[in-house]
N, C-alpha and C positions, 0 to 999 in steps of 0.2 A: 504494498500498500505505500510506504513511502516513496517506493522509486514512480508510484504514476503522479502523485502528490507534487514530485520533484518536479515531473514532467510538466504540470500547470503550472508552476514558478513559485511553489511554494516555497518559501525560505526556512532552511533549517529543515527540511521535511521528516528526517528521522528523529527529533526531536519534538515537533510538533504533530505529528502523525501518535507518537508515545502517548501525548498530554490529552489528547483529543478523546482517542480510543479510552482512556481512564475516566475521563468528563461521561462521556456515553454510557459507560459503563456502571460507574456509580451511580447516576445519576437512575439509569434504568432500575436497578438492585433497588435503590430508595423507592422508586415509585412505586413498583409491584410488592414488597416488604411493606409500606407505608412509614417509612421511616422517613424522618425531616422532610415530608413531601415537595414543601416550596422551593426549599434548595435542593432537591433531587429535579424537578420540573424547571428549575433556573436553569442549571446544569447541562439540562438536554438543550434547553434552547438556548444559551451560548454557542453549544454544538452546530445546530443547525444555521442560528447566523452566520458563526465563521466559517461555516464548511460550505456549503450552501451557493454562495454566490463565486467563490473563490474553485470548486472542482467542476461545480457546473455550469459555466458559461456557455449557455446555450447561444448568445448573440455574436461569439468570436469564435465558433466553428464553424466547418464546412459543412454545403449543406447535405452530406450524406451521415453525420456523425450529429446534426444540431437535433431532431426528433430524439433521438436517446436522451442526450442529454438534458432537453425540453424536460421528459419524462422522470429522469431524477431530480430535476429543476424544483417540479411542480412537487411530486411524494414527498421531499425534505418540506417544500410549503407547508403541505398538508400537514405532515410530522408538527412542524414549527407551532402549529395552529392548536392544536390538542397539545402541545406542553404551554401556549401563554393561556389557554382554556385551565388546566390545572396546576396553575401557578398561583390564583388568590385561596384555591382552593383546598383545604386541608383538613387536618381534625380542627373540632371548635378549642380544643385545650392547648391548641399549639400557638 
């Protein structure tokens, strides 16, 4: 994955891929387990905000791969919407 990120112009791709993967894993586990849901949803949202326009820049792609990149971009946008929806929701005692 770091090689793909590097090919998309991500600086320090090896470190940033590891960091973003950790954010996504921790956020996902937090949401599934119901632990610190706001922080978990925030980590997922931050991951998606950083990754989506960088990795799936369909507007800069050739015609042959533009549609596939657009699909991934829209998928991540929908996931971002669900993370933002979940962000203010959490247990009442939090």
